[in-house]
N, C-alpha and C positions, 0 to 999 in steps of 0.2 A: 450522080448526085449523092452526096453523103448526107446522112441524117444529122441535123443540128437541133440543139435545145432551143425551144422558142423563147425561153426566158433569158438565158445568158449567151446564146448562140455558140455554145461549145460543141465541137464535133465529137466529144467523148461521151457517147450515148450507148447504153446497154439495152438490148431488147429481150424481153422475157416472153416466152410462148407457153404459158401454163395451160391455157384453155385448149390450145392445139394438142398438147401432149395428153391431156385428160380426154379430149374428144376422140383422139386416135385410139386410146386404150379402150374406151367404152365402145367405140365403133367396132374394134376388133372383136371384143367379146360378143357384142350383139350380132355381128356378121358371122362369127363362127357358130353361134347358136342357130342362126338362120341356115347356115351351111349344113349343120347337123340334121336339121329337119329336112333340108333338101337332099341330104345324103341318102335317105330312104329311096327317093326316086333315082338318085345316081347309082345306088347299089343295085336296084332292080334293073336299070339299064345296063350296068356292068355285068350283071348275071346273065342277061339275055345275050350280050355280045360274047361273054366267056363260055356260053353253053356250047359253042362250036368245039371247044377243047375238052369238054367233058366236065366231071365234078371238080377237078382242080381248077379249071378255067372259070367255073361258076364262082368258086370261093375267091379266087384272086380278082376276078372282075367285080364282085360285090365289094370287097375291101378297098380296091383301088378307086372305085366309083365314090364310095363314102369319103375317103380321104380327100380326093380332088374336090368334092362338093364342099367339105369343111374349109379347105384352103381357099377356094374361090370366094366363099362367103366372108371369111376373115379378112382377106385382102380388100375386098370391096367395102366392107364396113370400116376398115381402118382408113381408107382414102376418103370416104364420105365424112367420117368423124373428124379427121384432120382438117378438111376444108371448112367444116362448120366451126371448129375451134379457132381456126385462123381468122375467120370473119369476126368472131367474138373478140379475139385479141386485138384486131385492127380497129374495130369501130366502137366497141363497148367498154372494154377494160383498158385502163391506162397501163400499157405494157412496155413503154419506153421509160428509161430512167437516166437522167443526166448524172454523170459520175462526178461532176464538179459542184453543182448547186443542189442536187437531190430532187429536182423537179420531175414529177411523173406526168407523162402526156401521151395522147394518142397521135397517130398519124393524121394529117389533114385529109379530109374526104375529097 
């Protein structure tokens, strides 16, 4: 099913996803910040696992645990922010624009 303008029934419609992009960016930053705070726990766990290999293993385990904690938090925050932004785009903001008549509209619920 193609998207059509409800006013002129033209199939030439552009969709904008501003809230999804902003939500994903904010979610990434927030998730990475949460990941950094969780990185302390990840670094400690990595240090415990790396203790088997000695001082070099402790250092590498701490750093890799912190990096993985930050990445996991950033990815999770990005996904959650994008979903929230997509819901805002779809139901709250008029994110579709008819290229012929200029009418802005939401998708029907």
